[in-house]
N, C-alpha and C positions, 0 to 999 in steps of 0.2 A: 552286565556291560563289562567288557575285558578291559583291563588297565593298559596303558600305554605301553609299558614294558613288554607285556604279553603279546599284544598287537605287533609290535615291532619285530618280536622273535619270530612270530608266525608269518609275517610279510618276509623277513629275511629267508625263510625256509620256502618262500615261493607261493604262500597262500594270497591270492589276488584279493579275496574278501577281507583279509585283514588290512591290506594297504588301502583298500577303498574305505574302510571303516576310519582309519587314521586320517585319511583326506576328508571325509565327511565331517570329522571331529574338528577340524583345524580350518575348514574351506573358508568361513566368513571372515576370520581373523587374517587368513592370507590374502584374500581379496582386498579387505580393507587397506592392508599394508600396500598392495599393489596399486590400488587406486590412490592412496595418499602420495605415492611417488611418481605414478605416470600421468595422472590427472584425467583419463577418461577410461570409460567402462569397458570398451572393446580391448584396448591394450591391457588393463588390468586383468581381463579374463586370459588373454594371450600368455601373460607373464605367469598367471597361476598355473596354467596347463604345461608351461615350459618347466616351471619349479617343480611340479609334481613328477615330471618324466625325469628330472635330474636327481630328485630325491629318491626316486626308486632305483636309478642306476648306481647311487652313490649310498645306499642304505648300509652297505658293509663298512661305510666309514664313520657312521654314528656310533660315538663311544659312550655316550650315557642316553640309553633308549627312553629313560623317562622324561627326558628333555626333548623329545622328538618335536614338539610344537615350536619351541625357540629355534631349533635346528632348521626346521622348514621356513620359519619367518625369515631366517637369516638369508637362506637360498632365495626365497621370494624378492627380498630386499636386493640381493646382489643382482638377480636378473632384473629388476625393475630400474635399478641404476643403468644397466647395459642399455636397456630399450630407451631409456631417457637420454642418455649419451647419443644413441644413434638418431634419436629425433632431432637432436639440437644440430646435428651435421648434415642431415638429409636437405635437399634444396627445396624440393616441392612443398607446397601447402597441402596439409593433411585435409582429407575430406571430412566433412562433418558427418557425425553419425545420423543417417535418415531412417527414421521408423515410420513404416506406413500407418496414418492413424486408422483406428477401427472405423467401420462404418457406423456403428451405434454411438459412439462416444468421442467424436472429432474434437468438441470442444475441451472435454476433459483431458483427451490426449495431447492437445495443444498446450494446455495448462500445464500438464505434467512436464511435458519438454521444456517449457520456459522455466519452470522451477527447477529442473535438473541442471539446465545450462547456468541460472543464477547460482545454484549450490557449487557445481564445478568450477565456476569462475571464481566465487568466494574462497573456496578450498585452495585455488591455485595461488593466491596471494599469500597463504602460509608458507612458511618453511617446510620442508619434508618432514621434520620431526614432529612439528605442530600436527601436520596433517596426520600423521599415524597415530599421535597420542589421542587425538580428539575423535579420530573413527574408531580406535580400538576403544577408549572409554565409552563414548556415547552411543556408538552403534553396537558395539560388541558387548558392552558390560562389563568389560575387564576392569579389576581393581589396580590401583596404581602401583601395587607392588609386582603384579603380573606384567604390567607395561615396562617398568622400569628394569625388571628382569629381562625381558624379551628385547628392549632397545638398548640395554647396556648402560642404563642411566639410573640416577638416584630417584626415590621417591619424591622427593621434594622437587626434582626437576621435572618429572613427569606432572605432578600438580601445576608447576609455574607455567609449563607449555601448554596445559589444558586451559589454565586462566587466560593467557595471551591469546589463545587461538580463540576461544569462546568470544573474547571481547572484540577481537577483529572481525568475526563472522556476524556477531550483533550488530557491529557498525554497517556491515554491507547488506544484511538480510532483514534487520529488524529483530524483534523479539521472539520469533519462532525458533524453536529447537531445531537441532540437526535432523533428529528422529521423525518430527513433523514434515520436514522437507522430504525426507526420504519415503515416508509412509503416505504422503498425499497423493 
């Protein structure tokens, strides 16, 4: 597996496969950050796609190739803030995400939809930094040092944000863990 610096250099030379490898390596974290900020899956996917295009276009501005992940997350975060600001000013009520239930598992699909709605509602009560920390730590398995570095906060602040976020989520969702909601 190529290291990040090598992949960035190859992507800068125009190797599509190298940029795709970088995106695959950082997809889940980018999606978690986008979801934490915009609050729904469809917008989070759009934010990520826009951020990838912007990252590719601005790859020559990356001064520290070994920090590609943190750089990409900052682009995702900025794009998500733009989307969230746009959502605030638009007048119409957004359509809810509607998924056609499978013919074989209607009850399970309905339950999963309800769980997803409960989780998104609970996550929406957290401030953006708490959402980012809890999603990166609990879903992505990031260490507090990595979170602190990516978000520009201290490790202590990362731990505190996680503690507060988990407490708030438990109050709304019960004792189930975030992973149990996602994997259910």
